[in-house]
OpenMM code with the backbone's topology and positions (N, CA, C; nanometers):
from openmm import Vec3, app, unit

residues = "MET ASN ALA MET THR GLY ARG PRO ALA ALA ASP PRO GLU ARG ALA ALA VAL SER ARG ASP ARG PHE ARG GLN GLY MET SER ARG LEU SER ALA ALA VAL THR LEU VAL THR THR ASP GLY PRO ALA GLY ARG ALA GLY PHE THR ALA SER ALA VAL CYS SER LEU SER ASP ALA PRO PRO SER LEU LEU VAL CYS LEU ASN ARG SER ALA SER VAL PHE GLU THR PHE ALA GLY ASN ASP ALA LEU CYS VAL ASN VAL LEU ALA PRO GLY HIS GLU THR LEU SER ARG LEU PHE GLY GLY GLU THR PRO THR PRO GLU ARG PHE ALA ALA ALA GLU TRP ARG GLU GLY VAL THR GLY ALA PRO GLU LEU VAL GLY ALA THR ALA ALA PHE ASP CYS ARG ILE VAL ASP VAL SER SER PHE GLY SER HIS ASP VAL LEU PHE CYS HIS VAL MET ASN VAL ARG LEU HIS ASP ILE ALA ALA GLY LEU VAL TYR PHE ASP ARG ARG TYR HIS ALA VAL".split()
positions = [
    Vec3(0.2709, -2.9449, 0.0754),
    Vec3(0.1553, -2.9862, 0.1379),
    Vec3(0.0818, -2.8602, 0.1942),
    Vec3(-0.0321, -2.8004, 0.1853),
    Vec3(-0.0842, -2.6976, 0.2847),
    Vec3(-0.0843, -2.7245, 0.4038),
    Vec3(-0.0118, -2.6394, 0.4897),
    Vec3(-0.0105, -2.6530, 0.6267),
    Vec3(-0.1484, -2.6064, 0.7085),
    Vec3(-0.2414, -2.5522, 0.6401),
    Vec3(-0.3720, -2.5467, 0.7106),
    Vec3(-0.4343, -2.6519, 0.6988),
    Vec3(-0.4452, -2.7176, 0.5749),
    Vec3(-0.5673, -2.8141, 0.5303),
    Vec3(-0.4855, -2.9581, 0.5640),
    Vec3(-0.3543, -2.9889, 0.5314),
    Vec3(-0.3039, -3.1146, 0.5305),
    Vec3(-0.3316, -3.1637, 0.3704),
    Vec3(-0.3935, -3.1140, 0.2698),
    Vec3(-0.3995, -3.1376, 0.1674),
    Vec3(-0.2804, -3.0847, 0.0775),
    Vec3(-0.2644, -3.1480, -0.0523),
    Vec3(-0.1633, -3.1167, -0.1399),
    Vec3(-0.1677, -2.9498, -0.2036),
    Vec3(-0.0874, -2.8862, -0.2112),
    Vec3(-0.0816, -2.7483, -0.2161),
    Vec3(-0.1133, -2.7274, -0.3754),
    Vec3(-0.2032, -2.6340, -0.4244),
    Vec3(-0.2298, -2.5895, -0.5376),
    Vec3(-0.1245, -2.5425, -0.6174),
    Vec3(-0.1300, -2.5785, -0.7591),
    Vec3(-0.0067, -2.5563, -0.8192),
    Vec3(-0.0412, -2.3813, -0.8844),
    Vec3(0.0489, -2.3098, -0.8614),
    Vec3(0.0080, -2.1532, -0.8561),
    Vec3(0.0135, -2.1291, -1.0034),
    Vec3(0.1014, -2.2245, -1.1091),
    Vec3(0.0706, -2.2350, -1.2557),
    Vec3(-0.0402, -2.2372, -1.3341),
    Vec3(-0.1163, -2.3108, -1.2387),
    Vec3(-0.2442, -2.3692, -1.3123),
    Vec3(-0.3443, -2.2981, -1.2532),
    Vec3(-0.3617, -2.1613, -1.2841),
    Vec3(-0.4891, -2.1051, -1.2097),
    Vec3(-0.6258, -2.1323, -1.2937),
    Vec3(-0.7034, -2.1316, -1.1867),
    Vec3(-0.8359, -2.1689, -1.2305),
    Vec3(-0.8976, -2.0799, -1.3132),
    Vec3(-0.8873, -1.9616, -1.3326),
    Vec3(-0.9596, -1.8505, -1.3807),
    Vec3(-0.8220, -1.7444, -1.4778),
    Vec3(-0.8605, -1.7050, -1.5608),
    Vec3(-0.7468, -1.6253, -1.6515),
    Vec3(-0.7269, -1.5045, -1.5782),
    Vec3(-0.6179, -1.4438, -1.5846),
    Vec3(-0.5462, -1.3066, -1.5109),
    Vec3(-0.6500, -1.2005, -1.5704),
    Vec3(-0.7129, -1.1912, -1.6619),
    Vec3(-0.7934, -1.0902, -1.7023),
    Vec3(-0.9387, -1.0940, -1.6522),
    Vec3(-0.9930, -1.2412, -1.6507),
    Vec3(-1.0737, -1.2564, -1.5471),
    Vec3(-1.1074, -1.2064, -1.4060),
    Vec3(-0.9792, -1.2489, -1.3368),
    Vec3(-0.9290, -1.2190, -1.2198),
    Vec3(-0.9469, -1.0626, -1.1977),
    Vec3(-0.8786, -1.0060, -1.2756),
    Vec3(-0.8639, -0.8510, -1.2437),
    Vec3(-1.0220, -0.7987, -1.2594),
    Vec3(-1.0849, -0.8555, -1.3849),
    Vec3(-1.2371, -0.7834, -1.3784),
    Vec3(-1.3099, -0.8399, -1.2357),
    Vec3(-1.2885, -0.9740, -1.1930),
    Vec3(-1.3823, -0.9676, -1.0648),
    Vec3(-1.3162, -0.8734, -0.9560),
    Vec3(-1.1951, -0.8606, -0.9293),
    Vec3(-1.1148, -0.7424, -0.8616),
    Vec3(-1.1824, -0.6301, -0.8671),
    Vec3(-1.2054, -0.5707, -0.9720),
    Vec3(-1.2497, -0.4344, -0.9862),
    Vec3(-1.4011, -0.4088, -0.9093),
    Vec3(-1.4445, -0.5234, -0.8966),
    Vec3(-1.5709, -0.5139, -0.8216),
    Vec3(-1.5564, -0.5455, -0.6655),
    Vec3(-1.4525, -0.5212, -0.6128),
    Vec3(-1.3872, -0.5334, -0.4729),
    Vec3(-1.3750, -0.3983, -0.4221),
    Vec3(-1.4452, -0.3402, -0.3899),
    Vec3(-1.4094, -0.1988, -0.3371),
    Vec3(-1.2717, -0.1982, -0.2561),
    Vec3(-1.2000, -0.0859, -0.2639),
    Vec3(-1.0785, -0.0974, -0.1674),
    Vec3(-1.0209, 0.0380, -0.1337),
    Vec3(-0.9949, 0.0767, -0.0257),
    Vec3(-0.9296, 0.2082, 0.0313),
    Vec3(-0.8096, 0.2385, -0.0610),
    Vec3(-0.8056, 0.3693, -0.1135),
    Vec3(-0.6853, 0.4044, -0.1755),
    Vec3(-0.5949, 0.4834, -0.0711),
    Vec3(-0.4654, 0.4310, -0.1152),
    Vec3(-0.3742, 0.4636, 0.0010),
    Vec3(-0.2440, 0.5314, -0.0807),
    Vec3(-0.1512, 0.6053, -0.0434),
    Vec3(-0.0335, 0.5999, -0.0739),
    Vec3(0.0862, 0.5409, 0.0133),
    Vec3(0.1704, 0.4903, -0.0093),
    Vec3(0.2393, 0.4230, 0.0830),
    Vec3(0.3879, 0.4687, 0.0446),
    Vec3(0.4415, 0.5309, 0.1321),
    Vec3(0.5725, 0.6138, 0.1381),
    Vec3(0.6850, 0.5769, 0.2093),
    Vec3(0.8005, 0.5787, 0.1725),
    Vec3(0.9077, 0.5574, 0.2488),
    Vec3(1.0236, 0.6537, 0.2279),
    Vec3(1.1230, 0.6785, 0.3169),
    Vec3(1.2299, 0.7273, 0.3114),
    Vec3(1.3295, 0.6663, 0.4040),
    Vec3(1.4928, 0.6806, 0.3448),
    Vec3(1.5617, 0.6121, 0.4504),
    Vec3(1.6744, 0.5945, 0.3889),
    Vec3(1.7670, 0.5057, 0.4185),
    Vec3(1.9189, 0.5022, 0.3419),
    Vec3(1.9090, 0.4429, 0.1989),
    Vec3(1.8041, 0.4037, 0.1473),
    Vec3(1.7769, 0.3737, -0.0155),
    Vec3(1.7324, 0.4645, -0.0637),
    Vec3(1.6745, 0.5945, 0.0024),
    Vec3(1.6130, 0.6908, -0.0673),
    Vec3(1.4383, 0.7064, -0.0266),
    Vec3(1.3974, 0.8243, -0.1125),
    Vec3(1.2414, 0.8316, -0.0893),
    Vec3(1.1813, 0.7902, -0.1773),
    Vec3(1.0628, 0.7290, -0.1817),
    Vec3(0.9758, 0.6813, -0.2748),
    Vec3(0.8322, 0.6691, -0.2284),
    Vec3(0.7332, 0.6462, -0.3218),
    Vec3(0.5984, 0.6230, -0.2828),
    Vec3(0.5302, 0.5883, -0.3892),
    Vec3(0.3933, 0.4915, -0.3710),
    Vec3(0.3273, 0.4603, -0.4641),
    Vec3(0.1704, 0.4203, -0.4077),
    Vec3(0.0869, 0.4436, -0.5430),
    Vec3(-0.0601, 0.4226, -0.4963),
    Vec3(-0.0758, 0.2583, -0.4605),
    Vec3(-0.1618, 0.2298, -0.3680),
    Vec3(-0.1889, 0.1104, -0.3262),
    Vec3(-0.3421, 0.0772, -0.2811),
    Vec3(-0.3964, -0.0296, -0.3290),
    Vec3(-0.5400, -0.0755, -0.2748),
    Vec3(-0.4973, -0.2001, -0.2140),
    Vec3(-0.3867, -0.2783, -0.2119),
    Vec3(-0.3599, -0.3988, -0.1480),
    Vec3(-0.2924, -0.3844, -0.0131),
    Vec3(-0.3503, -0.3124, 0.0543),
    Vec3(-0.3367, -0.2690, 0.2166),
    Vec3(-0.4169, -0.3525, 0.3103),
    Vec3(-0.3921, -0.4345, 0.4117),
    Vec3(-0.4952, -0.4566, 0.4985),
    Vec3(-0.4805, -0.4643, 0.6397),
    Vec3(-0.5379, -0.4661, 0.7362),
    Vec3(-0.5172, -0.4986, 0.8798),
    Vec3(-0.4794, -0.6039, 0.8994),
    Vec3(-0.3731, -0.6643, 0.9913),
    Vec3(-0.3284, -0.7782, 1.0116),
    Vec3(-0.3979, -0.8166, 1.1538),
    Vec3(-0.3166, -0.7317, 1.2496),
    Vec3(-0.3671, -0.7572, 1.3917),
    Vec3(-0.3736, -0.6499, 1.4783),
    Vec3(-0.4360, -0.6417, 1.5785),
    Vec3(-0.4278, -0.5200, 1.6656),
    Vec3(-0.3243, -0.5492, 1.8010),
    Vec3(-0.2845, -0.6897, 1.8094),
    Vec3(-0.1914, -0.6987, 1.9204),
    Vec3(-0.0818, -0.8027, 1.8588),
    Vec3(0.0352, -0.7413, 1.8142),
    Vec3(0.0582, -0.5920, 1.7976),
    Vec3(-0.0064, -0.5151, 1.6808),
    Vec3(-0.0525, -0.4074, 1.6792),
    Vec3(-0.0994, -0.3457, 1.5818),
    Vec3(-0.0082, -0.3682, 1.4346),
    Vec3(-0.0534, -0.4007, 1.3674),
    Vec3(0.0290, -0.4176, 1.2254),
    Vec3(-0.0514, -0.4319, 1.0920),
    Vec3(-0.0072, -0.4015, 1.0064),
    Vec3(-0.0823, -0.4032, 0.8557),
    Vec3(0.0187, -0.4977, 0.7602),
    Vec3(-0.0631, -0.5311, 0.6760),
    Vec3(0.0081, -0.6087, 0.5337),
    Vec3(0.0181, -0.4908, 0.4546),
    Vec3(0.1026, -0.5048, 0.3523),
    Vec3(0.1324, -0.4115, 0.2231),
    Vec3(0.1713, -0.4988, 0.1387),
    Vec3(0.1143, -0.4864, 0.0046),
    Vec3(0.1495, -0.5583, -0.1395),
    Vec3(0.2225, -0.4927, -0.2043),
    Vec3(0.3555, -0.5365, -0.2321),
    Vec3(0.3981, -0.4583, -0.3309),
    Vec3(0.4785, -0.5501, -0.4390),
    Vec3(0.4404, -0.5053, -0.5743),
    Vec3(0.4637, -0.5538, -0.6725),
    Vec3(0.6369, -0.5959, -0.7189),
    Vec3(0.7040, -0.6700, -0.7510),
    Vec3(0.8595, -0.6818, -0.7375),
    Vec3(0.8962, -0.6238, -0.8537),
    Vec3(0.8155, -0.5767, -0.9773),
    Vec3(0.8585, -0.5290, -1.0972),
    Vec3(0.8179, -0.3741, -1.0629),
    Vec3(0.7824, -0.3105, -0.9847),
    Vec3(0.7295, -0.1730, -0.9665),
    Vec3(0.8606, -0.0842, -0.9648),
    Vec3(0.8775, 0.0127, -1.0085),
    Vec3(0.9728, 0.1001, -1.0282),
    Vec3(1.0276, 0.1515, -0.8664),
    Vec3(0.9581, 0.1423, -0.7647),
    Vec3(1.0162, 0.1665, -0.6116),
    Vec3(1.0201, 0.0687, -0.5438),
    Vec3(1.0332, -0.0666, -0.6112),
    Vec3(1.0676, -0.1743, -0.5538),
    Vec3(1.2027, -0.1750, -0.4587),
    Vec3(1.3066, -0.1577, -0.5219),
    Vec3(1.4462, -0.1458, -0.4727),
    Vec3(1.4520, -0.0610, -0.3447),
    Vec3(1.3890, 0.0704, -0.3611),
    Vec3(1.3790, 0.1591, -0.2561),
    Vec3(1.3025, 0.1059, -0.1263),
    Vec3(1.1871, 0.0672, -0.1453),
    Vec3(1.1383, 0.0060, -0.0201),
    Vec3(1.2128, -0.1033, 0.0269),
    Vec3(1.2796, -0.1995, -0.0538),
    Vec3(1.3595, -0.3179, 0.0009),
    Vec3(1.4631, -0.2594, 0.0704),
    Vec3(1.5241, -0.1487, 0.0222),
    Vec3(1.6580, -0.0881, 0.1359),
    Vec3(1.6044, -0.0140, 0.2312),
    Vec3(1.4619, 0.0296, 0.2564),
    Vec3(1.4405, 0.0951, 0.3918),
    Vec3(1.3714, -0.0058, 0.4690),
    Vec3(1.3656, 0.0447, 0.5678),
    Vec3(1.3099, -0.0638, 0.7207),
    Vec3(1.1580, 0.0164, 0.7331),
    Vec3(1.1178, 0.1029, 0.6803),
    Vec3(1.0089, 0.1796, 0.7686),
    Vec3(0.9131, 0.2434, 0.6225),
    Vec3(0.7860, 0.2617, 0.6592),
    Vec3(0.6836, 0.3144, 0.5364),
    Vec3(0.5653, 0.3681, 0.6203),
    Vec3(0.4910, 0.4432, 0.5434),
    Vec3(0.3812, 0.4854, 0.6032),
    Vec3(0.2504, 0.4742, 0.5087),
    Vec3(0.1495, 0.4288, 0.5314),
    Vec3(0.0443, 0.3982, 0.4651),
    Vec3(-0.0535, 0.5372, 0.4878),
    Vec3(-0.0519, 0.6098, 0.3882),
    Vec3(-0.1511, 0.7365, 0.3982),
    Vec3(-0.2732, 0.6988, 0.3496),
    Vec3(-0.3907, 0.7071, 0.4182),
    Vec3(-0.5224, 0.6631, 0.3448),
    Vec3(-0.5878, 0.7975, 0.2980),
    Vec3(-0.6109, 0.7894, 0.1608),
    Vec3(-0.6498, 0.9016, 0.0956),
    Vec3(-0.7971, 0.9392, 0.1275),
    Vec3(-0.8191, 1.0785, 0.1176),
    Vec3(-0.9483, 1.1424, 0.1297),
    Vec3(-0.9983, 1.1851, -0.0285),
    Vec3(-1.1204, 1.1970, -0.0029),
    Vec3(-1.2008, 1.2598, -0.1561),
    Vec3(-1.1326, 1.3920, -0.1586),
    Vec3(-1.0896, 1.4201, -0.2837),
    Vec3(-1.0285, 1.4987, -0.3496),
    Vec3(-0.8562, 1.5037, -0.3926),
    Vec3(-0.8367, 1.3667, -0.3387),
    Vec3(-0.6711, 1.2999, -0.3544),
    Vec3(-0.6614, 1.2600, -0.5082),
    Vec3(-0.7838, 1.2566, -0.5787),
    Vec3(-0.7689, 1.1909, -0.6918),
    Vec3(-0.6650, 1.1807, -0.7739),
    Vec3(-0.6130, 1.3148, -0.8063),
    Vec3(-0.5089, 1.3544, -0.8854),
    Vec3(-0.3498, 1.3107, -0.8181),
    Vec3(-0.3793, 1.3049, -0.6622),
    Vec3(-0.2235, 1.2729, -0.6154),
    Vec3(-0.2444, 1.1024, -0.6274),
    Vec3(-0.3233, 1.0493, -0.6148),
    Vec3(-0.3171, 0.9117, -0.6090),
    Vec3(-0.2552, 0.8481, -0.7756),
    Vec3(-0.3346, 0.9296, -0.8806),
    Vec3(-0.2752, 0.9299, -1.0147),
    Vec3(-0.1217, 0.9441, -1.0307),
    Vec3(-0.0768, 1.0566, -0.9500),
    Vec3(0.0646, 1.0756, -0.9864),
    Vec3(0.1417, 0.9725, -0.8932),
    Vec3(0.1195, 0.9006, -0.7811),
    Vec3(0.1638, 0.8360, -0.7233),
    Vec3(0.1586, 0.6644, -0.8158),
    Vec3(0.0696, 0.6756, -0.8851),
    Vec3(0.0391, 0.5446, -0.9302),
    Vec3(0.0797, 0.5415, -1.1055),
    Vec3(0.1503, 0.6262, -1.1392),
    Vec3(0.1904, 0.6530, -1.2971),
    Vec3(0.3489, 0.6423, -1.2903),
    Vec3(0.3966, 0.7213, -1.4170),
    Vec3(0.5138, 0.7072, -1.4464),
    Vec3(0.5998, 0.8288, -1.3839),
    Vec3(0.5260, 0.9218, -1.3135),
    Vec3(0.5763, 1.0448, -1.2712),
    Vec3(0.6696, 1.0231, -1.2068),
    Vec3(0.7938, 1.1094, -1.2032),
    Vec3(0.9276, 1.0932, -1.1326),
    Vec3(0.9220, 1.1153, -0.9835),
    Vec3(0.9722, 1.0646, -0.9018),
    Vec3(0.9694, 1.0663, -0.7414),
    Vec3(0.9515, 1.2132, -0.7064),
    Vec3(1.0368, 1.2986, -0.7276),
    Vec3(1.0388, 1.4435, -0.6991),
    Vec3(0.9043, 1.5076, -0.7207),
    Vec3(0.8649, 1.4716, -0.8247),
    Vec3(0.7527, 1.5529, -0.8611),
    Vec3(0.5910, 1.5136, -0.7804),
    Vec3(0.6051, 1.3691, -0.7786),
    Vec3(0.5160, 1.3059, -0.6963),
    Vec3(0.5098, 1.3943, -0.5418),
    Vec3(0.6229, 1.3914, -0.5066),
    Vec3(0.6048, 1.4707, -0.3526),
    Vec3(0.6085, 1.5912, -0.3709),
    Vec3(0.6431, 1.6716, -0.4433),
    Vec3(0.6190, 1.8202, -0.4621),
    Vec3(0.4690, 1.8444, -0.4842),
    Vec3(0.3853, 1.7816, -0.5258),
    Vec3(0.2508, 1.7714, -0.5197),
    Vec3(0.1656, 1.7959, -0.3996),
    Vec3(0.2277, 1.7772, -0.3137),
    Vec3(0.1372, 1.7943, -0.1554),
    Vec3(0.2151, 1.8065, -0.0410),
    Vec3(0.1852, 1.8509, 0.0512),
    Vec3(0.2467, 1.8618, 0.1705),
    Vec3(0.2549, 1.7523, 0.2870),
    Vec3(0.4112, 1.7387, 0.3083),
    Vec3(0.4370, 1.6066, 0.3689),
    Vec3(0.4832, 1.6608, 0.5037),
    Vec3(0.4906, 1.5823, 0.6151),
    Vec3(0.5755, 1.5654, 0.7439),
    Vec3(0.6340, 1.4464, 0.7823),
    Vec3(0.7508, 1.4522, 0.8535),
    Vec3(0.8225, 1.3515, 0.8626),
    Vec3(0.7661, 1.2484, 0.9877),
    Vec3(0.7283, 1.1264, 0.9436),
    Vec3(0.6682, 1.0552, 1.0739),
    Vec3(0.7758, 1.0095, 1.1633),
    Vec3(0.7541, 0.9424, 1.2845),
    Vec3(0.8430, 0.8814, 1.3771),
    Vec3(0.9281, 0.7904, 1.3266),
    Vec3(0.9229, 0.7099, 1.2198),
    Vec3(1.0106, 0.6181, 1.1580),
    Vec3(1.0817, 0.7007, 1.0663),
    Vec3(1.0644, 0.8235, 1.0159),
    Vec3(1.1145, 0.8852, 0.9047),
    Vec3(1.0461, 0.8929, 0.7703),
    Vec3(0.9545, 0.8063, 0.7663),
    Vec3(0.8528, 0.8080, 0.6581),
    Vec3(0.7906, 0.9164, 0.6388),
    Vec3(0.7656, 0.9653, 0.5121),
    Vec3(0.6579, 1.0800, 0.4863),
    Vec3(0.5215, 1.0517, 0.5069),
    Vec3(0.4722, 1.1261, 0.5682),
    Vec3(0.3169, 1.1185, 0.5985),
    Vec3(0.2678, 1.2306, 0.5249),
    Vec3(0.1673, 1.2198, 0.4679),
    Vec3(0.0724, 1.3183, 0.3761),
    Vec3(-0.0051, 1.4003, 0.4855),
    Vec3(0.0234, 1.5436, 0.4885),
    Vec3(-0.0791, 1.6092, 0.5477),
    Vec3(-0.2104, 1.6112, 0.4909),
    Vec3(-0.3362, 1.6047, 0.5870),
    Vec3(-0.4362, 1.5923, 0.5204),
    Vec3(-0.5102, 1.4375, 0.4703),
    Vec3(-0.4096, 1.3676, 0.5038),
    Vec3(-0.4759, 1.2169, 0.4973),
    Vec3(-0.5605, 1.2152, 0.5959),
    Vec3(-0.6563, 1.0995, 0.5670),
    Vec3(-0.7415, 1.0444, 0.6480),
    Vec3(-0.6922, 0.9858, 0.7930),
    Vec3(-0.6055, 0.9000, 0.7453),
    Vec3(-0.5209, 0.8551, 0.8546),
    Vec3(-0.3902, 0.8067, 0.7984),
    Vec3(-0.2909, 0.8310, 0.8709),
    Vec3(-0.1559, 0.7961, 0.8624),
    Vec3(-0.1039, 0.6643, 0.9238),
    Vec3(-0.0689, 0.5525, 0.8969),
    Vec3(-0.0161, 0.4589, 0.9980),
    Vec3(0.1512, 0.4706, 0.9316),
    Vec3(0.2162, 0.5096, 1.0466),
    Vec3(0.3608, 0.5009, 1.0312),
    Vec3(0.4223, 0.3791, 1.0929),
    Vec3(0.5042, 0.2948, 1.0075),
    Vec3(0.5308, 0.1603, 1.0341),
    Vec3(0.6830, 0.1332, 1.0233),
    Vec3(0.7122, 0.0206, 1.0809),
    Vec3(0.8478, -0.0403, 1.0622),
    Vec3(0.8121, -0.1667, 0.9677),
    Vec3(0.9057, -0.2172, 0.8817),
    Vec3(0.8843, -0.3190, 0.8099),
    Vec3(0.9576, -0.4399, 0.8871),
    Vec3(0.8745, -0.5574, 0.9451),
    Vec3(0.9265, -0.6331, 1.0506),
    Vec3(0.9585, -0.7680, 0.9581),
    Vec3(0.8805, -0.7864, 0.8647),
    Vec3(0.8909, -0.9443, 0.7855),
    Vec3(0.8618, -0.8857, 0.6454),
    Vec3(0.8869, -0.9944, 0.5482),
    Vec3(0.8583, -0.9951, 0.3884),
    Vec3(0.8308, -1.1330, 0.3661),
    Vec3(0.7459, -1.1648, 0.2675),
    Vec3(0.7095, -1.2808, 0.2131),
    Vec3(0.6752, -1.2824, 0.0827),
    Vec3(0.7387, -1.3624, -0.0326),
    Vec3(0.7019, -1.3239, -0.1524),
    Vec3(0.6154, -1.4634, -0.1801),
    Vec3(0.4972, -1.3899, -0.2882),
    Vec3(0.4113, -1.4934, -0.3666),
    Vec3(0.3772, -1.4298, -0.4681),
    Vec3(0.3801, -1.5174, -0.5863),
    Vec3(0.3588, -1.4695, -0.6927),
    Vec3(0.4355, -1.3611, -0.7766),
    Vec3(0.3900, -1.2426, -0.7979),
    Vec3(0.4357, -1.1398, -0.8728),
    Vec3(0.4956, -1.0454, -0.7231),
    Vec3(0.4346, -1.0486, -0.6184),
    Vec3(0.4198, -0.9504, -0.5137),
    Vec3(0.5058, -0.9814, -0.3888),
    Vec3(0.5886, -0.9081, -0.3091),
    Vec3(0.6205, -0.9296, -0.2064),
    Vec3(0.5052, -0.8804, -0.0877),
    Vec3(0.4685, -0.9511, 0.0258),
    Vec3(0.3805, -0.9028, 0.1075),
    Vec3(0.4639, -0.8430, 0.2439),
    Vec3(0.4542, -0.7143, 0.2593),
    Vec3(0.5280, -0.6800, 0.3532),
    Vec3(0.4466, -0.6592, 0.4862),
    Vec3(0.5058, -0.7126, 0.5994),
    Vec3(0.4689, -0.7448, 0.7345),
    Vec3(0.5061, -0.5896, 0.8118),
    Vec3(0.4171, -0.5062, 0.8424),
    Vec3(0.4395, -0.3981, 0.9110),
    Vec3(0.3945, -0.3481, 1.0433),
    Vec3(0.4777, -0.3428, 1.1302),
    Vec3(0.4465, -0.2870, 1.2875),
    Vec3(0.3936, -0.1810, 1.2904),
    Vec3(0.2796, -0.1074, 1.3649),
    Vec3(0.2372, 0.0293, 1.3525),
    Vec3(0.2972, 0.0884, 1.4569),
    Vec3(0.3821, 0.1952, 1.4664),
    Vec3(0.4581, 0.2505, 1.5257),
    Vec3(0.3606, 0.3703, 1.5728),
    Vec3(0.2891, 0.4614, 1.4847),
    Vec3(0.2029, 0.5689, 1.5196),
    Vec3(0.1188, 0.5716, 1.4235),
    Vec3(-0.0030, 0.6249, 1.4764),
    Vec3(-0.1217, 0.6432, 1.3789),
    Vec3(-0.1487, 0.8021, 1.4159),
    Vec3(-0.1660, 0.8648, 1.2983),
    Vec3(-0.2200, 1.0108, 1.2944),
    Vec3(-0.3416, 1.0178, 1.2185),
    Vec3(-0.4685, 1.0772, 1.2901),
    Vec3(-0.5977, 1.0829, 1.2433),
    Vec3(-0.6120, 1.2435, 1.2106),
    Vec3(-0.6921, 1.2541, 1.0831),
    Vec3(-0.7618, 1.3690, 1.0635),
    Vec3(-0.8682, 1.4077, 1.1195),
    Vec3(-0.9005, 1.5042, 1.1383),
    Vec3(-1.0120, 1.5638, 1.2425),
    Vec3(-1.1407, 1.5346, 1.1396),
    Vec3(-1.1458, 1.5184, 1.0046),
    Vec3(-1.2722, 1.4955, 0.9528),
    Vec3(-1.2541, 1.3214, 0.8620),
    Vec3(-1.3376, 1.2710, 0.9116),
    Vec3(-1.3186, 1.1247, 0.8455),
    Vec3(-1.3906, 1.0815, 0.7348),
    Vec3(-1.3123, 1.0964, 0.6135),
    Vec3(-1.3586, 1.0911, 0.4682),
    Vec3(-1.2612, 0.9913, 0.4193),
    Vec3(-1.3399, 0.9168, 0.3409),
    Vec3(-1.2216, 0.8383, 0.2701),
    Vec3(-1.2518, 0.8020, 0.1070),
    Vec3(-1.1805, 0.7514, 0.0313),
    Vec3(-1.1593, 0.7441, -0.0903),
    Vec3(-1.1244, 0.6022, -0.1291),
    Vec3(-1.2201, 0.5647, -0.2155),
    Vec3(-1.2260, 0.3972, -0.2437),
    Vec3(-1.2049, 0.3901, -0.3897),
    Vec3(-1.1703, 0.2786, -0.4439),
    Vec3(-1.1468, 0.2292, -0.5986),
    Vec3(-1.2581, 0.1143, -0.6082),
    Vec3(-1.3649, 0.1532, -0.7098),
    Vec3(-1.4649, 0.0388, -0.7124),
    Vec3(-1.4751, 0.0502, -0.8724),
    Vec3(-1.5020, -0.0499, -0.9434),
    Vec3(-1.5252, -0.0816, -1.0876),
    Vec3(-1.4100, 0.0324, -1.1776),
    Vec3(-1.3312, 0.0504, -1.1357),
    Vec3(-1.2041, 0.1219, -1.1780),
    Vec3(-1.2282, 0.2591, -1.2017),
    Vec3(-1.3232, 0.3020, -1.1014),
    Vec3(-1.3111, 0.4524, -1.0694),
    Vec3(-1.3180, 0.4800, -0.9320),
    Vec3(-1.2696, 0.5969, -0.8880),
    Vec3(-1.2853, 0.6515, -0.7669),
    Vec3(-1.3983, 0.6840, -0.7171),
    Vec3(-1.4330, 0.6724, -0.5880),
    Vec3(-1.5682, 0.7141, -0.5164),
    Vec3(-1.5413, 0.7672, -0.3783),
    Vec3(-1.5980, 0.8484, -0.3475),
    Vec3(-1.5738, 0.9297, -0.2158),
    Vec3(-1.6592, 0.8502, -0.0936),
    Vec3(-1.6277, 0.8473, -0.0054),
    Vec3(-1.7023, 0.7691, 0.1141),
    Vec3(-1.7239, 0.8502, 0.2228),
] * unit.nanometer
topology = app.Topology()
chain = topology.addChain("A")
for resn in residues:
    res = topology.addResidue(resn, chain)
    for name in ("N", "CA", "C"):
        topology.addAtom(name, app.Element.getBySymbol(name[0]), res)
């Protein structure tokens, strides 16, 4: 049963639309481009993400979605902190590095970083950096949803953003 509606839960194996059609539709949903980074006992890692959103301002918190088949999954699962770095125009190459097969040391060598209060890497020049503790995790489909308590926010002097729409980067 669906806890919100009291109706029977939908069968996730019987999608109403195809995976391809869903992906085509999602390409038309503008999304901020971020680099999600971590460092801790399990090591250092990072990935490009657009599946990040605000959860609450009391307490300040974010949701970050991470595919369980991602090469960085185990590293994030072994650490309790992350930083959501909001990219600015000009960060397209960095986004591609963190979104592809590039080895972790090369990803981080391509930019300047500072350590956040949680120990997670903050991108110097990011529009905003949300330094977080991971406080809960929920699995759905192919992804884990990370519930993140924001410990610190660093803002760049210039407010400019990078979004992904129709499979291309756009400056905002």
